[in-house]
MOPAC internal coordinates of N, CA, C and O (Angstrom, degrees):
PM7 1SCF
backbone

  N    0.0000 0     0.00 0     0.00 0    0    0    0
  C    1.4142 1     0.00 0     0.00 0    1    0    0
  C    1.4897 1   108.56 1     0.00 0    2    1    0
  O    1.2310 1   119.54 1    -5.26 1    3    2    1
  N    1.2889 1   118.49 1   174.74 1    3    2    1
  C    1.4812 1   124.80 1  -177.06 1    5    3    2
  C    1.4873 1   111.60 1  -137.22 1    6    5    3
  O    1.2310 1   121.06 1   -50.91 1    7    6    5
  N    1.2689 1   115.58 1   129.09 1    7    6    5
  C    1.5599 1   123.13 1   177.43 1    9    7    6
  C    1.6029 1   102.85 1   -96.01 1   10    9    7
  O    1.2310 1   123.14 1   -45.58 1   11   10    9
  N    1.3584 1   111.59 1   134.42 1   11   10    9
  C    1.5107 1   113.10 1   177.90 1   13   11   10
  C    1.4601 1   104.13 1  -140.40 1   14   13   11
  O    1.2310 1   124.01 1   -27.40 1   15   14   13
  N    1.4483 1   109.91 1   152.60 1   15   14   13
  C    1.3948 1   123.56 1   171.99 1   17   15   14
  C    1.4472 1   111.81 1  -127.82 1   18   17   15
  O    1.2310 1   117.90 1   -47.58 1   19   18   17
  N    1.2625 1   121.60 1   132.42 1   19   18   17
  C    1.4765 1   126.84 1  -174.54 1   21   19   18
  C    1.4789 1   115.58 1  -124.79 1   22   21   19
  O    1.2310 1   120.82 1   -42.75 1   23   22   21
  N    1.3670 1   116.03 1   137.25 1   23   22   21
  C    1.4768 1   117.27 1   174.43 1   25   23   22
  C    1.5199 1   103.29 1  -133.08 1   26   25   23
  O    1.2310 1   124.47 1   -46.46 1   27   26   25
  N    1.4408 1   109.02 1   133.54 1   27   26   25
  C    1.4886 1   108.16 1   178.26 1   29   27   26
  C    1.6038 1   104.28 1  -145.14 1   30   29   27
  O    1.2310 1   124.98 1   -14.21 1   31   30   29
  N    1.3764 1   108.04 1   165.79 1   31   30   29
  C    1.4943 1   119.34 1   176.63 1   33   31   30
  C    1.5290 1   108.86 1  -137.61 1   34   33   31
  O    1.2310 1   119.52 1   -34.32 1   35   34   33
  N    1.3030 1   118.53 1   145.68 1   35   34   33
  C    1.4412 1   122.04 1  -179.09 1   37   35   34
  C    1.5508 1   105.59 1  -140.85 1   38   37   35
  O    1.2310 1   120.77 1   -43.15 1   39   38   37
  N    1.2298 1   116.14 1   136.85 1   39   38   37
  C    1.5401 1   124.00 1   179.25 1   41   39   38
  C    1.3829 1   105.65 1  -132.54 1   42   41   39
  O    1.2310 1   116.59 1   -48.01 1   43   42   41
  N    1.3430 1   124.09 1   131.99 1   43   42   41
  C    1.3433 1   135.09 1   179.43 1   45   43   42
  C    1.5012 1   111.74 1  -127.98 1   46   45   43
  O    1.2310 1   121.58 1   -47.82 1   47   46   45
  N    1.3402 1   114.59 1   132.18 1   47   46   45
  C    1.6037 1   118.42 1  -176.63 1   49   47   46
  C    1.3689 1   109.44 1  -136.54 1   50   49   47
  O    1.2310 1   116.70 1   -49.32 1   51   50   49
  N    1.3706 1   123.88 1   130.68 1   51   50   49
  C    1.4405 1   124.92 1   168.89 1   53   51   50
  C    1.6661 1   109.12 1   -75.67 1   54   53   51
  O    1.2310 1   124.63 1   -60.06 1   55   54   53
  N    1.4026 1   108.72 1   119.94 1   55   54   53
  C    1.5530 1   112.33 1  -176.79 1   57   55   54
  C    1.5279 1   108.10 1   -87.73 1   58   57   55
  O    1.2310 1   121.47 1   140.18 1   59   58   57
  N    1.3018 1   114.79 1   -39.82 1   59   58   57
  C    1.4680 1   125.51 1   167.92 1   61   59   58
  C    1.5484 1   116.03 1  -134.99 1   62   61   59
  O    1.2310 1   117.46 1   -11.96 1   63   62   61
  N    1.1593 1   122.44 1   168.04 1   63   62   61
  C    1.5007 1   117.59 1   178.27 1   65   63   62
  C    1.5572 1   117.73 1   -52.38 1   66   65   63
  O    1.2310 1   121.01 1   161.34 1   67   66   65
  N    1.3572 1   115.68 1   -18.66 1   67   66   65
  C    1.4639 1   118.22 1   179.69 1   69   67   66
  C    1.5819 1   113.37 1  -120.55 1   70   69   67
  O    1.2310 1   121.71 1   174.94 1   71   70   69
  N    1.3056 1   114.34 1    -5.06 1   71   70   69
  C    1.4947 1   117.10 1  -179.05 1   73   71   70
  C    1.6169 1   108.32 1  -117.75 1   74   73   71
  O    1.2310 1   123.31 1   -56.43 1   75   74   73
  N    1.4109 1   111.25 1   123.57 1   75   74   73
  C    1.4514 1   115.56 1   176.19 1   77   75   74
  C    1.5467 1   108.43 1  -116.64 1   78   77   75
  O    1.2310 1   119.52 1   -36.40 1   79   78   77
  N    1.3037 1   118.51 1   143.60 1   79   78   77
  C    1.4190 1   128.75 1   170.46 1   81   79   78
  C    1.4452 1   118.22 1  -110.69 1   82   81   79
  O    1.2310 1   118.96 1   -42.26 1   83   82   81
  N    1.2800 1   119.59 1   137.74 1   83   82   81
  C    1.4810 1   116.93 1   176.23 1   85   83   82
  C    1.4695 1   108.70 1  -136.35 1   86   85   83
  O    1.2310 1   120.18 1   -24.39 1   87   86   85
  N    1.4466 1   117.25 1   155.61 1   87   86   85
  C    1.5025 1   123.68 1  -174.40 1   89   87   86
  C    1.5085 1   100.30 1  -134.73 1   90   89   87
  O    1.2310 1   122.11 1   -51.73 1   91   90   89
  N    1.3160 1   113.56 1   128.27 1   91   90   89
  C    1.5337 1   114.90 1   174.95 1   93   91   90
  C    1.5885 1   109.76 1  -127.25 1   94   93   91
  O    1.2310 1   123.53 1   -31.96 1   95   94   93
  N    1.2674 1   110.83 1   148.04 1   95   94   93
  C    1.5239 1   116.27 1   179.40 1   97   95   94
  C    1.5366 1   103.97 1  -140.58 1   98   97   95
  O    1.2310 1   123.10 1   -38.74 1   99   98   97
  N    1.2852 1   111.66 1   141.26 1   99   98   97
  C    1.5555 1   113.80 1  -176.90 1  101   99   98
  C    1.5720 1   107.07 1  -153.16 1  102  101   99
  O    1.2310 1   121.73 1   -34.64 1  103  102  101
  N    1.3168 1   114.29 1   145.36 1  103  102  101
  C    1.4032 1   120.67 1   177.46 1  105  103  102
  C    1.4910 1   106.73 1  -134.72 1  106  105  103
  O    1.2310 1   118.95 1   -50.02 1  107  106  105
  N    1.2901 1   119.61 1   129.98 1  107  106  105
  C    1.5209 1   121.78 1   177.36 1  109  107  106
  C    1.4768 1   108.64 1  -130.38 1  110  109  107
  O    1.2310 1   120.46 1   -50.89 1  111  110  109
  N    1.3762 1   116.72 1   129.11 1  111  110  109
  C    1.4156 1   124.80 1   173.10 1  113  111  110
  C    1.5181 1   113.29 1  -111.90 1  114  113  111
  O    1.2310 1   121.36 1   -58.47 1  115  114  113
  N    1.2981 1   115.00 1   121.53 1  115  114  113
  C    1.4270 1   120.98 1  -171.20 1  117  115  114
  C    1.5046 1   113.60 1  -124.98 1  118  117  115
  O    1.2310 1   117.14 1   -42.77 1  119  118  117
  N    1.3723 1   123.04 1   137.23 1  119  118  117
  C    1.4110 1   122.84 1   179.55 1  121  119  118
  C    1.5469 1   109.12 1  -126.38 1  122  121  119
  O    1.2310 1   122.02 1   -49.43 1  123  122  121
  N    1.3074 1   113.74 1   130.57 1  123  122  121
  C    1.4920 1   118.50 1  -178.05 1  125  123  122
  C    1.4935 1   106.24 1   -78.91 1  126  125  123
  O    1.2310 1   121.05 1   -29.09 1  127  126  125
  N    1.4273 1   115.60 1   150.91 1  127  126  125
  C    1.4732 1   125.25 1   179.00 1  129  127  126
  C    1.4445 1   101.62 1  -125.67 1  130  129  127
  O    1.2310 1   119.15 1   -67.02 1  131  130  129
  N    1.3203 1   119.23 1   112.98 1  131  130  129
  C    1.4420 1   122.57 1   171.89 1  133  131  130
  C    1.5490 1   115.95 1    79.61 1  134  133  131
  O    1.2310 1   117.85 1   -13.92 1  135  134  133
  N    1.2557 1   121.70 1   166.08 1  135  134  133
  C    1.4692 1   125.73 1   179.44 1  137  135  134
  C    1.4051 1   111.58 1    79.31 1  138  137  135
  O    1.2310 1   119.46 1    18.96 1  139  138  137
  N    1.2123 1   118.64 1  -161.04 1  139  138  137
  C    1.5759 1   127.45 1  -167.90 1  141  139  138
  C    1.5120 1   104.72 1   -74.77 1  142  141  139
  O    1.2310 1   115.44 1   154.10 1  143  142  141
  N    1.2269 1   126.26 1   -25.90 1  143  142  141
  C    1.4487 1   127.02 1  -177.75 1  145  143  142
  C    1.5667 1   113.83 1  -108.64 1  146  145  143
  O    1.2310 1   121.22 1  -156.41 1  147  146  145
  N    1.3255 1   115.27 1    23.59 1  147  146  145
  C    1.5014 1   123.49 1  -177.25 1  149  147  146
  C    1.5980 1   110.99 1   -45.99 1  150  149  147
  O    1.2310 1   118.55 1   -53.17 1  151  150  149
  N    1.2498 1   120.37 1   126.83 1  151  150  149
  C    1.4026 1   131.38 1   178.76 1  153  151  150
  C    1.5374 1   113.21 1    61.13 1  154  153  151
  O    1.2310 1   116.68 1  -159.02 1  155  154  153
  N    1.2988 1   123.91 1    20.98 1  155  154  153
  C    1.3455 1   131.84 1   175.84 1  157  155  154
  C    1.5636 1   104.12 1   -84.93 1  158  157  155
  O    1.2310 1   117.66 1   -28.36 1  159  158  157
  N    1.2916 1   122.06 1   151.64 1  159  158  157
  C    1.3659 1   135.42 1  -175.23 1  161  159  158
  C    1.4104 1   114.24 1  -119.27 1  162  161  159
  O    1.2310 1   118.33 1   -50.27 1  163  162  161
  N    1.3452 1   120.78 1   129.73 1  163  162  161
  C    1.4600 1   125.28 1   164.53 1  165  163  162
  C    1.4698 1   111.87 1  -109.78 1  166  165  163
  O    1.2310 1   118.85 1   -47.17 1  167  166  165
  N    1.3360 1   119.79 1   132.83 1  167  166  165
  C    1.5489 1   122.54 1   167.67 1  169  167  166
  C    1.5076 1   105.50 1  -115.09 1  170  169  167
  O    1.2310 1   123.42 1   -52.63 1  171  170  169
  N    1.3234 1   111.04 1   127.37 1  171  170  169
  C    1.4341 1   118.63 1   179.66 1  173  171  170
  C    1.5938 1   109.03 1  -119.15 1  174  173  171
  O    1.2310 1   121.43 1   -54.94 1  175  174  173
  N    1.2975 1   114.87 1   125.06 1  175  174  173
  C    1.4930 1   125.26 1   176.14 1  177  175  174
  C    1.4916 1   112.04 1  -109.98 1  178  177  175
  O    1.2310 1   119.41 1   -47.68 1  179  178  177
  N    1.3603 1   118.74 1   132.32 1  179  178  177
  C    1.4963 1   121.25 1   176.98 1  181  179  178
  C    1.4753 1   109.22 1  -134.88 1  182  181  179
  O    1.2310 1   118.77 1   -43.43 1  183  182  181
  N    1.3212 1   119.94 1   136.57 1  183  182  181
  C    1.4119 1   131.35 1   173.02 1  185  183  182
  C    1.4242 1   110.94 1  -135.51 1  186  185  183
  O    1.2310 1   123.87 1   -57.04 1  187  186  185
  N    1.3639 1   110.18 1   122.96 1  187  186  185
  C    1.6191 1   114.84 1  -176.34 1  189  187  186
  C    1.5153 1   109.45 1  -134.92 1  190  189  187
  O    1.2310 1   120.71 1   -39.90 1  191  190  189
  N    1.2052 1   116.26 1   140.10 1  191  190  189
  C    1.6052 1   136.14 1   172.78 1  193  191  190
  C    1.3956 1   113.11 1  -113.76 1  194  193  191
  O    1.2310 1   118.32 1   -72.19 1  195  194  193
  N    1.3914 1   120.81 1   107.81 1  195  194  193
  C    1.4097 1   121.45 1  -175.77 1  197  195  194
  C    1.5111 1   111.11 1  -130.02 1  198  197  195
  O    1.2310 1   123.52 1   -32.57 1  199  198  197
  N    1.4014 1   110.86 1   147.43 1  199  198  197
  C    1.5370 1   116.12 1   175.44 1  201  199  198
  C    1.5072 1   108.23 1  -129.75 1  202  201  199
  O    1.2310 1   124.01 1   -32.04 1  203  202  201
  N    1.3620 1   109.91 1   147.96 1  203  202  201
  C    1.4898 1   120.36 1   175.09 1  205  203  202
  C    1.5552 1   108.97 1  -129.47 1  206  205  203
  O    1.2310 1   122.98 1   -48.13 1  207  206  205
  N    1.3531 1   111.88 1   131.87 1  207  206  205
  C    1.4987 1   119.30 1   173.46 1  209  207  206
  C    1.3829 1   113.99 1  -115.64 1  210  209  207
  O    1.2310 1   116.50 1   -59.05 1  211  210  209
  N    1.2749 1   124.26 1   120.95 1  211  210  209
  C    1.4394 1   135.72 1  -173.59 1  213  211  210
  C    1.4330 1   106.55 1   -87.66 1  214  213  211
  O    1.2310 1   117.40 1   -81.02 1  215  214  213
  N    1.4263 1   122.56 1    98.98 1  215  214  213
  C    1.4565 1   124.31 1   174.79 1  217  215  214
  C    1.5140 1   114.96 1   -74.88 1  218  217  215
  O    1.2310 1   124.39 1   144.45 1  219  218  217
  N    1.2414 1   109.18 1   -35.55 1  219  218  217
  C    1.4575 1   115.97 1  -179.01 1  221  219  218
  C    1.5747 1   103.34 1  -150.77 1  222  221  219
  O    1.2310 1   120.05 1   -10.65 1  223  222  221
  N    1.3034 1   117.51 1   169.35 1  223  222  221
  C    1.5577 1   118.75 1   174.48 1  225  223  222
  C    1.5238 1   115.68 1   -61.63 1  226  225  223
  O    1.2310 1   120.77 1   164.54 1  227  226  225
  N    1.3830 1   116.13 1   -15.46 1  227  226  225
  C    1.3423 1   122.58 1   176.83 1  229  227  226
  C    1.5265 1   120.60 1  -115.68 1  230  229  227
  O    1.2310 1   120.75 1  -176.46 1  231  230  229
  N    1.2971 1   116.17 1     3.54 1  231  230  229
  C    1.4500 1   123.86 1  -173.52 1  233  231  230
  C    1.5124 1   106.39 1  -140.05 1  234  233  231
  O    1.2310 1   119.69 1   -55.60 1  235  234  233
  N    1.4063 1   118.19 1   124.40 1  235  234  233
  C    1.4174 1   120.40 1   172.34 1  237  235  234
  C    1.6221 1   107.21 1  -141.29 1  238  237  235
  O    1.2310 1   124.22 1   -23.28 1  239  238  237
  N    1.2348 1   109.51 1   156.72 1  239  238  237
  C    1.4752 1   122.69 1   179.20 1  241  239  238
  C    1.5793 1   112.14 1  -117.83 1  242  241  239
  O    1.2310 1   121.52 1   -41.27 1  243  242  241
  N    1.3777 1   114.69 1   138.73 1  243  242  241
  C    1.3750 1   119.15 1  -176.53 1  245  243  242
  C    1.5175 1   116.20 1  -126.79 1  246  245  243
  O    1.2310 1   118.20 1   -33.34 1  247  246  245
  N    1.2949 1   121.03 1   146.66 1  247  246  245
  C    1.3075 1   118.28 1   179.47 1  249  247  246
  C    1.6660 1   108.50 1  -152.04 1  250  249  247
  O    1.2310 1   119.10 1   -37.48 1  251  250  249
  N    1.2791 1   119.32 1   142.52 1  251  250  249
  C    1.5156 1   114.12 1   179.89 1  253  251  250
  C    1.5034 1   108.23 1  -166.62 1  254  253  251
  O    1.2310 1   125.70 1     6.94 1  255  254  253
  N    1.3394 1   106.66 1  -173.06 1  255  254  253
  C    1.5424 1   120.40 1  -173.01 1  257  255  254
  C    1.5532 1   105.11 1  -138.73 1  258  257  255
  O    1.2310 1   119.09 1   -46.81 1  259  258  257
  N    1.3220 1   119.35 1   133.19 1  259  258  257
  C    1.4413 1   118.09 1   168.96 1  261  259  258
  C    1.7236 1   108.95 1  -130.99 1  262  261  259
  O    1.2310 1   123.50 1   -41.11 1  263  262  261
  N    1.1977 1   110.89 1   138.89 1  263  262  261
  C    1.4270 1   113.45 1   175.52 1  265  263  262
  C    1.6601 1   104.85 1  -114.23 1  266  265  263
  O    1.2310 1   122.12 1   -49.21 1  267  266  265
  N    1.3289 1   113.54 1   130.79 1  267  266  265
  C    1.5019 1   117.90 1   177.41 1  269  267  266
  C    1.6339 1   110.06 1  -123.23 1  270  269  267
  O    1.2310 1   120.37 1   -37.51 1  271  270  269
  N    1.2236 1   116.89 1   142.49 1  271  270  269
  C    1.4908 1   121.42 1  -176.54 1  273  271  270
  C    1.6124 1   105.36 1  -137.48 1  274  273  271
  O    1.2310 1   119.74 1   -54.82 1  275  274  273
  N    1.3055 1   118.10 1   125.18 1  275  274  273
  C    1.4490 1   124.04 1  -177.70 1  277  275  274
  C    1.4772 1   105.72 1  -117.49 1  278  277  275
  O    1.2310 1   118.51 1   -56.75 1  279  278  277
  N    1.2635 1   120.45 1   123.25 1  279  278  277
  C    1.5080 1   125.65 1   173.50 1  281  279  278
  C    1.5790 1   104.47 1  -114.02 1  282  281  279
  O    1.2310 1   120.40 1   -52.66 1  283  282  281
  N    1.2219 1   116.85 1   127.34 1  283  282  281
  C    1.5606 1   123.77 1   174.99 1  285  283  282
  C    1.4936 1   114.22 1  -122.96 1  286  285  283
  O    1.2310 1   118.93 1   -52.32 1  287  286  285
  N    1.2558 1   119.64 1   127.68 1  287  286  285
  C    1.4590 1   125.74 1  -178.90 1  289  287  286
  C    1.4586 1   119.59 1  -150.02 1  290  289  287
  O    1.2310 1   117.68 1   -20.22 1  291  290  289
  N    1.2690 1   122.01 1   159.78 1  291  290  289
  C    1.4854 1   119.79 1   172.13 1  293  291  290
  C    1.4835 1   116.69 1   -94.97 1  294  293  291
  O    1.2310 1   120.83 1    10.21 1  295  294  293
  N    1.3396 1   116.02 1  -169.79 1  295  294  293
  C    1.4716 1   121.91 1  -176.14 1  297  295  294
  C    1.5949 1   111.97 1   -55.04 1  298  297  295
  O    1.2310 1   123.57 1   147.32 1  299  298  297
  N    1.4707 1   110.76 1   -32.68 1  299  298  297
  C    1.4685 1   112.82 1  -174.07 1  301  299  298
  C    1.5645 1   111.18 1   -93.70 1  302  301  299
  O    1.2310 1   119.96 1  -177.53 1  303  302  301
  N    1.2980 1   117.69 1     2.47 1  303  302  301
  C    1.3863 1   122.41 1   176.73 1  305  303  302
  C    1.4473 1   119.43 1    91.50 1  306  305  303
  O    1.2310 1   123.83 1  -169.09 1  307  306  305
  N    1.4341 1   110.26 1    10.91 1  307  306  305
  C    1.4123 1   114.39 1  -176.59 1  309  307  306
  C    1.5617 1   105.94 1   -93.32 1  310  309  307
  O    1.2310 1   123.64 1   -38.34 1  311  310  309
  N    1.5558 1   110.63 1   141.66 1  311  310  309
  C    1.4528 1   111.30 1   171.78 1  313  311  310
  C    1.4603 1   115.41 1   -65.61 1  314  313  311
  O    1.2310 1   123.14 1   -47.36 1  315  314  313
  N    1.2915 1   111.59 1   132.64 1  315  314  313
  C    1.5194 1   120.72 1  -171.00 1  317  315  314
  C    1.6586 1   112.76 1  -104.95 1  318  317  315
  O    1.2310 1   122.10 1   142.12 1  319  318  317
  N    1.2220 1   113.58 1   -37.88 1  319  318  317
  C    1.5472 1   117.64 1   176.08 1  321  319  318
  C    1.5680 1   104.75 1  -141.35 1  322  321  319
  O    1.2310 1   121.17 1   -17.35 1  323  322  321
  N    1.3046 1   115.37 1   162.65 1  323  322  321
  C    1.4377 1   122.04 1  -176.82 1  325  323  322
  C    1.4890 1   117.20 1   -41.28 1  326  325  323
  O    1.2310 1   118.80 1   -51.95 1  327  326  325
  N    1.3335 1   119.89 1   128.05 1  327  326  325
  C    1.4364 1   124.13 1   168.01 1  329  327  326
  C    1.5830 1   109.98 1   -87.68 1  330  329  327
  O    1.2310 1   119.14 1   -16.23 1  331  330  329
  N    1.2482 1   119.25 1   163.77 1  331  330  329
  C    1.4175 1   116.03 1   175.41 1  333  331  330
  C    1.5188 1   115.93 1  -152.46 1  334  333  331
  O    1.2310 1   119.34 1   -31.01 1  335  334  333
  N    1.2299 1   118.87 1   148.99 1  335  334  333
  C    1.5342 1   122.14 1   161.45 1  337  335  334
  C    1.4830 1   106.32 1  -111.90 1  338  337  335
  O    1.2310 1   120.20 1   -40.20 1  339  338  337
  N    1.3665 1   117.22 1   139.80 1  339  338  337
  C    1.3949 1   123.75 1  -178.54 1  341  339  338
  C    1.5327 1   107.47 1  -136.13 1  342  341  339
  O    1.2310 1   121.16 1   -41.34 1  343  342  341
  N    1.2864 1   115.39 1   138.66 1  343  342  341
  C    1.4130 1   126.63 1   176.14 1  345  343  342
  C    1.6069 1   108.18 1  -117.63 1  346  345  343
  O    1.2310 1   119.29 1   -52.23 1  347  346  345
  N    1.3145 1   118.97 1   127.77 1  347  346  345
  C    1.3997 1   120.37 1  -178.25 1  349  347  346
  C    1.5174 1   107.59 1  -132.53 1  350  349  347
  O    1.2310 1   121.29 1   -48.90 1  351  350  349
  N    1.3619 1   115.14 1   131.10 1  351  350  349
  C    1.3846 1   128.73 1   169.46 1  353  351  350
  C    1.3772 1   116.65 1  -110.29 1  354  353  351
  O    1.2310 1   114.61 1   -47.96 1  355  354  353
  N    1.2821 1   127.82 1   132.04 1  355  354  353
  C    1.3891 1   128.43 1   176.85 1  357  355  354
  C    1.5322 1   120.32 1  -134.65 1  358  357  355
  O    1.2310 1   119.39 1   -24.52 1  359  358  357
  N    1.2646 1   118.76 1   155.48 1  359  358  357
  C    1.4078 1   119.57 1   174.44 1  361  359  358
  C    1.5644 1   104.22 1  -145.51 1  362  361  359
  O    1.2310 1   121.36 1   -37.99 1  363  362  361
  N    1.3875 1   115.01 1   142.01 1  363  362  361
  C    1.4444 1   119.41 1  -174.89 1  365  363  362
  C    1.4755 1   115.61 1  -154.76 1  366  365  363
  O    1.2310 1   118.67 1   -12.13 1  367  366  365
  N    1.3504 1   120.15 1   167.87 1  367  366  365
  C    1.3837 1   125.89 1   178.16 1  369  367  366
  C    1.5203 1   107.51 1  -128.22 1  370  369  367
  O    1.2310 1   119.42 1   -42.02 1  371  370  369
  N    1.2619 1   118.72 1   137.98 1  371  370  369
  C    1.5054 1   119.27 1   176.61 1  373  371  370
  C    1.6291 1   105.31 1  -126.54 1  374  373  371
  O    1.2310 1   121.29 1   -45.32 1  375  374  373
  N    1.4475 1   115.14 1   134.68 1  375  374  373
  C    1.2622 1   119.34 1   174.24 1  377  375  374
  C    1.6499 1   108.92 1  -118.45 1  378  377  375
  O    1.2310 1   122.23 1   -46.94 1  379  378  377
  N    1.2417 1   113.33 1   133.06 1  379  378  377
  C    1.4683 1   119.99 1   177.68 1  381  379  378
  C    1.4859 1   109.34 1  -113.42 1  382  381  379
  O    1.2310 1   120.06 1   -22.52 1  383  382  381
  N    1.3943 1   117.49 1   157.48 1  383  382  381
  C    1.4064 1   117.56 1   168.91 1  385  383  382
  C    1.4767 1   110.25 1  -144.15 1  386  385  383
  O    1.2310 1   120.10 1   180.00 1  387  386  385

């Protein structure tokens, strides 16, 4: 199994009556218990910037960017499985009824 502790913060701000922006930051520290990765630690950092534009009360568009970073290491501080940096960009459309 894995024990995890997470801290996050999110801020949302109306930029115009139809455009809203939000910023999200998150940190997660996880420790494995047992198995092949016993006592190894994962540290995950996330930072996201998102925008929503309300075309009508039932239709909105979304776009944003998220940066993720994972650091994995054992008790001695040695990297044990692949670390990564990831950049994600997305665009979407939401319809409500």
